[in-house]
C-alpha positions in Angstrom: 36.6 -1.6 66.1 34.1 -1.4 63.4 33.0 -4.1 61.0 35.6 -5.1 58.4 35.6 -3.0 55.3 33.8 -5.2 52.7 34.0 -2.7 49.9 35.4 -4.5 46.8 39.1 -4.0 46.2 39.6 -2.0 43.0 40.5 -4.3 40.2 43.8 -3.0 39.0 43.6 -5.2 35.9 40.6 -3.7 34.3 42.6 -1.3 32.1 44.9 -4.0 30.8 42.6 -5.0 27.9 42.4 -1.4 26.9 46.2 -1.0 26.9 46.5 -4.3 25.0 43.9 -3.1 22.5 45.8 0.2 22.0 49.1 -1.8 21.6 47.4 -4.1 19.1 46.1 -1.1 17.1 49.6 0.4 17.1 51.1 -2.8 15.8 48.4 -3.1 13.1 49.1 0.5 12.1 52.9 -0.2 11.9 52.2 -3.1 9.6 49.9 -1.1 7.3 52.5 1.8 7.1 55.3 -0.7 6.4 53.2 -2.4 3.7 52.6 1.0 2.1 56.3 1.7 2.1 57.2 -1.7 0.7 54.6 -1.5 -2.1 56.2 1.8 -3.2 59.5 0.0 -3.7 58.4 -3.4 -4.9 55.5 -4.7 -7.0 52.9 -6.9 -5.3 54.5 -10.2 -6.1 57.9 -9.1 -4.7 56.4 -7.3 -1.7 56.7 -10.3 0.6 55.3 -10.6 4.1 58.9 -11.0 5.3 59.8 -7.6 3.8 56.7 -6.0 5.4 57.3 -7.4 8.9 61.0 -6.5 8.7 60.0 -2.9 7.8 57.5 -2.8 10.6 60.0 -4.2 13.1 57.8 -7.1 14.2 58.1 -10.9 14.1 56.7 -12.5 10.9 54.3 -14.6 13.0 52.8 -11.4 14.4 51.5 -10.5 10.9 49.0 -13.3 11.0 47.4 -11.9 14.2 46.1 -9.0 12.1 45.9 -10.1 8.5 45.1 -13.4 6.8 47.7 -13.0 4.1 49.3 -10.6 1.6 46.2 -9.8 -0.3 44.3 -9.0 2.9 46.8 -6.3 3.9 47.0 -5.1 0.3 43.3 -4.5 0.3 43.5 -2.7 3.6 46.3 -0.5 2.3 44.1 0.5 -0.6 41.2 1.3 1.7 43.5 3.3 4.1 44.9 5.3 1.2 41.3 6.0 0.1 40.3 7.2 3.5 43.4 9.4 3.8 43.1 11.0 0.3 39.4 11.7 0.8 40.1 13.3 4.2 42.9 15.4 2.7 40.7 16.7 -0.1 37.8 17.5 2.3 40.0 19.3 4.7 41.7 21.3 2.0 38.4 22.5 0.6 36.9 23.3 4.0 35.8 26.9 4.1 35.5 27.3 0.3 32.7 29.8 -0.6 32.0 28.4 -4.0 32.0 25.1 -5.9 34.8 26.3 -8.1 36.9 27.3 -5.1 36.2 24.0 -3.5 37.4 22.2 -6.6 40.6 24.3 -6.7 41.4 23.7 -3.0 40.4 20.1 -3.2 42.7 19.4 -6.2 45.5 21.2 -4.4 45.0 18.9 -1.4 44.9 15.9 -3.7 48.3 16.9 -5.3 49.9 17.5 -1.9 48.7 14.1 -0.8 50.1 12.5 -3.9 53.5 14.0 -3.2 53.5 12.8 0.4 52.1 9.3 -0.5 53.7 8.0 -3.7 52.1 4.7 -2.9 48.7 6.1 -4.0 49.3 5.7 -7.7 51.6 2.7 -7.5 49.3 0.7 -5.3 46.0 1.7 -6.9 47.3 0.8 -10.4 48.5 -2.6 -9.1 45.0 -3.1 -7.7 43.7 -3.4 -11.2 45.3 -6.9 -11.4 45.7 -7.8 -7.7 42.3 -6.8 -6.4 39.8 -5.4 -8.9 37.1 -5.0 -6.3 39.4 -2.9 -4.1 40.2 -0.7 -7.1 36.5 -0.2 -8.0 35.7 0.5 -4.3 38.4 3.2 -4.2 37.1 5.1 -7.2 33.4 4.7 -6.3 33.9 6.1 -2.8 35.6 9.2 -4.2 32.8 9.6 -6.8 30.1 9.2 -4.1 31.7 12.0 -2.1 31.5 14.2 -5.1 27.9 13.5 -6.0 25.9 15.4 -3.5 28.0 18.7 -3.6 27.8 18.7 -7.4 24.1 17.9 -7.3 23.5 20.7 -4.8 25.6 23.1 -6.9 23.5 22.2 -10.0 20.3 22.9 -8.0 21.4 26.4 -7.1 22.6 27.2 -10.6 26.3 27.4 -9.6 27.1 24.4 -11.9 25.5 23.8 -15.3 22.7 21.2 -15.3 23.7 17.6 -16.1 24.4 14.2 -14.5 26.4 14.9 -11.3 27.9 11.3 -11.3 29.3 11.6 -14.8 30.7 15.0 -13.9 32.3 13.5 -10.8 34.0 10.8 -12.7 35.2 13.3 -15.3 36.7 15.6 -12.6 38.4 12.6 -11.0 39.9 11.7 -14.4 41.4 15.1 -14.9 43.0 15.2 -11.4 44.4 11.7 -11.7 45.9 12.3 -15.1 47.5 15.7 -14.2 48.9 14.2 -11.0 50.4 11.2 -12.8 52.0 13.3 -15.6 53.5 16.1 -13.5 54.0 14.6 -10.0 54.5 10.9 -10.5 56.3 10.8 -13.8 58.3 14.0 -13.3 58.8 13.3 -9.6 58.1 17.0 -9.1 57.3 18.7 -5.8 54.1 20.2 -7.1 52.1 20.6 -10.3 53.5 23.7 -12.0 51.4 26.8 -11.5 50.8 27.3 -15.2 49.6 23.7 -15.5 47.3 24.0 -12.5 45.8 27.2 -13.9 45.2 25.6 -17.3 43.6 22.6 -15.5 41.3 24.9 -13.6 40.2 26.7 -16.8 39.2 23.3 -18.2 37.4 22.4 -14.9 35.6 25.8 -15.0 34.3 25.0 -18.4 33.3 21.5 -17.2 31.3 23.2 -14.4 29.7 25.6 -16.9 31.6 28.8 -16.2 33.7 31.1 -18.4 37.3 30.2 -19.4 38.8 32.8 -17.1 36.9 32.0 -13.9 39.3 29.2 -12.9 42.6 31.1 -12.9 44.4 31.8 -9.7 43.8 35.6 -9.9 40.1 35.2 -10.7 39.5 32.8 -7.8 41.4 35.0 -5.3 39.5 38.0 -6.5 36.1 36.2 -6.3 36.9 34.9 -2.8 37.9 38.4 -1.5 34.7 39.8 -2.9 32.6 37.2 -1.1 34.4 37.9 2.1 34.0 41.6 1.8 37.7 42.2 1.5 39.3 44.9 -0.7 40.2 43.6 -4.2 
């Protein structure tokens, strides 16, 4: 008989913290999603923690394991919506071969996100009174994401020279106003094509192009030419 096996017995509990962490993240995610849903239906003052936990399907006491209070989760909902909308716009514009095409695809992505997340407008507008710092952070992060691409496009002559930050905020204002008027107020499934085309003509002029460059037909034709496809 050989010496006893003194190799350490595998610790079968080592993965428990990982599982618990994943479970905790799922619970936190459920609370954030529930808060977003509740804030679509109720304004901030009526969106109680009880309503949020009920929508999330968790005990009210569980809420305080993840958030210190209602404003804490409100700020996180604003930050999460910001992350999601920036990701949606970036993904939508991926593969664009010009700044104008990137704007068109990015705005299309923004409008799709607005349809799918009605909380975007409702929550962000409440933030003006509930959490001004969260509101400012939301817009500044979007503007910062715009700055470098616009600056680069100005350097190559694709966009008319100017202040890229002012242009970024101006583009944001156009998109937000169009989305509010035709998606939020009209509860439409999409911005009407004729409205989108007119918006793109305005954006084209803002970038320094001709008034016809931003139309659907013009963008499709330009894209095909760049890709070597038959027009």
